[in-house]
C-alpha positions, 0 to 999 in steps of 0.5 A, a space after each residue: 551367081 551369089 557365092 555360098 559359104 559354109 560356116 561351122 560353129 556358126 551358132 555363137 562367138 567367132 562363127 556368129 560374127 563371121 555369119 553376120 558379117 558375110 550376110 552384110 556382104 551378100 553371101 549365101 550361108 550354110 550355117 552348121 553347129 550342134 545347138 539348133 536353137 542358137 543356130 536358128 537365131 543366127 539364121 534369123 539374124 542373117 535373114 533380117 540383114 537380107 542374106 539367104 541362110 540355111 542351117 544344118 544341126 549336126 555333131 561334126 565328129 560323126 563319120 558322115 558329117 562331111 558328106 552331110 554338110 556337102 549334101 545339105 549345101 548342094 541341095 540348098 544352094 549348089 556348090 560352095 565357094 567358101 568353107 570356114 572350118 570354125 567349130 572347135 573345142 578348147 579345154 585345158 588340163 595338165 598332162 597327168 589329166 590329159 587322158 586318151 578320151 580328152 586327147 581324142 575329143 580335141 583331135 576329133 573336133 579340131 582336126 578330123 572334122 575339118 578334114 572330113 568336110 574338106 575331103 567332101 567339099 573340095 571335089 565340087 569346088 574344083 569342078 566349079 574352078 575355084 574356092 576358098 578354105 579357111 581353117 580357124 586355128 589359134 596362136 596355139 597352132 604356132 606356139 605352146 602354152 602350159 596345160 593345153 597340150 591336147 588343144 595345141 596339138 590338134 591346132 598344130 595338126 590342122 595348120 599342118 594340113 592347111 599348109 600341105 593342102 595349099 600346095 596340093 591344090 595350088 593350081 586348081 583355083 582353091 586356096 587354103 589359109 589358117 587364121 590364128 587369133 590370140 584370145 578373143 572376147 567370146 563365150 570361150 574366153 569367158 569360160 577361160 577367165 572363170 577357170 583362171 579365177 577358180 584355180 588361181 584365186 585371182 579376181 576377174 580383172 586380174 585374170 583378164 590382165 594376165 591374158 592381155 599381157 600375152 599380147 604386145 598390144 595388151 588387149 583381148 581381140 574382138 570377133 569382128 576382127 576375125 570376121 573381117 579377115 575371113 571376108 578378105 580371104 574369101 574374096 577374089 582379091 586374096 587369090 595369091 594368098 595361100 598356105 598362110 597362118 595369119 595371126 591376129 594377136 597384136 604381135 604376140 607371135 612373129 613368124 
């Protein structure tokens, strides 16, 4: 039976790269995001590669989103083998401007939404004797940076849950791992560059240089690097890897 993978935030950036990579590897794909137009475009791209792909357009901060993702997947493909919780937000603000709404927005999408989906999907994974859960975190889940306390807190929370669930389900055939990238060349990265330019007076080259210097390899990472790591963690060969925070950052974080 062809394994099915759920990918949230699949309409662009890292999520899109994961979807097209897994399409080439022959997985069935349930693609989830809020932007229907972009999501349908990714679905069509996966279909051209030869994969079976379906879409669910939904706001993952809804209380019923976890059940909706589970049911859409079951109705289309049956139980999922893999879940990639990739959807998220990353906005910066000094503490004085990190009001309660700002904090809640980060926690709702970056922490509560993945927890709801895992809670809904896990029972069927266990019934079918195994599965893989991959939570997209960040180097901000392993360290702190100025002006992103809300984002860092939400990713620290998701990483903590990943480690705890890895132990909770260790003998039930399901693994849980987090991928913690540094800056990746996506639309979010472009917005970060614009924000630095707007607030510091640096030009785009200087702003990129500032971000590259965070990594000992002095570079920005590519979505394909994340996608290849996801593919390995979804494989049968990765069964012994669980509860891990896998950094793709050129050596920035040592842990």
